[in-house]
C-alpha positions in Angstrom: 74.9 88.9 108.6 73.5 89.4 105.5 70.2 88.9 105.8 70.2 92.0 107.9 71.4 94.4 105.4 68.5 96.7 103.9 70.5 97.5 100.4 70.0 94.2 98.0 73.9 92.1 98.1 73.9 92.0 94.3 73.2 95.9 94.5 76.4 95.8 97.2 78.0 94.0 94.5 77.4 95.9 91.6 78.0 99.2 93.2 81.5 97.6 94.3 82.2 96.5 90.9 81.6 99.6 89.1 84.0 101.4 91.7 86.9 99.0 91.1 86.5 99.7 87.3 86.3 103.5 88.6 89.5 103.7 90.1 91.4 101.5 87.3 90.5 104.1 85.1 91.8 106.4 87.2 95.0 104.8 88.0 95.9 104.4 84.4 95.5 108.1 83.8 97.8 108.7 86.7 100.5 106.6 84.6 100.0 108.0 81.7 101.0 111.7 83.6 103.4 110.0 84.8 104.3 108.9 81.9 104.3 111.9 80.1 106.6 114.2 82.0 109.7 114.5 79.8 110.6 118.2 80.3 113.9 119.7 79.7 113.6 123.1 81.9 115.0 122.8 85.0 111.8 125.4 86.5 109.3 122.5 84.8 110.5 119.5 85.8 110.5 120.9 89.5 106.7 121.6 89.3 106.4 118.4 87.5 107.8 116.7 90.4 105.8 118.4 92.4 103.0 117.2 90.2 104.0 114.1 90.3 104.0 113.4 93.9 100.5 114.3 94.1 99.6 111.6 91.4 101.8 109.2 92.9 99.7 109.7 96.3 96.5 109.7 94.7 97.6 106.1 92.9 98.9 104.6 96.2 95.1 105.8 97.9 93.7 104.3 94.8 95.9 100.6 95.0 94.9 100.4 98.7 91.1 101.4 98.3 91.3 98.3 95.2 92.9 96.5 98.0 89.7 96.9 99.6 86.4 96.2 96.9 88.8 93.1 96.2 88.5 91.7 99.7 85.0 92.9 100.0 83.9 91.4 96.8 85.6 88.1 98.2 83.1 88.6 102.0 80.5 88.7 99.1 81.8 85.5 97.6 82.3 83.6 100.9 78.6 84.7 102.6 80.5 87.0 104.8 79.2 90.5 103.8 77.6 92.9 106.1 79.6 91.1 109.5 82.6 92.6 111.3 85.6 90.4 110.4 86.7 91.4 113.9 84.1 90.4 116.3 81.5 89.0 113.6 78.2 91.5 115.0 76.5 93.7 111.6 77.8 96.7 110.4 75.5 98.8 110.4 74.1 100.0 107.0 75.0 103.6 107.4 78.6 102.7 107.7 78.2 100.7 104.3 76.6 103.2 102.6 79.5 105.5 103.5 82.4 102.7 102.9 80.7 99.6 101.1 84.3 98.0 101.0 84.9 98.0 105.2 85.4 94.5 106.7 84.6 96.6 110.2 81.4 97.5 112.3 82.2 100.9 114.0 83.4 100.1 117.3 86.1 97.5 115.8 87.2 100.4 113.6 88.2 102.4 116.5 
């Protein structure tokens, strides 16, 4: 329930929008880095490929977080942010401070 949150919803929304912007910039940088690898030396190519795998994993994690943030923003707009989507109980402020996009209370996340 929104009323049980200590952090005001506009502040939480601003925090989520800021994180969304940061992730967008990071994903753009990852994409540019992946596109820049054109080395012809086999050893360098192997090293770049290893690096690319790390960048791709980081990018995939970023995409997942973006999806979660957009869902949280939708819950804010719908007036249900701060309530567990599974059981309907309020999500603890400490949990929202740590994971502001979380849709689940601690008990349901287990």
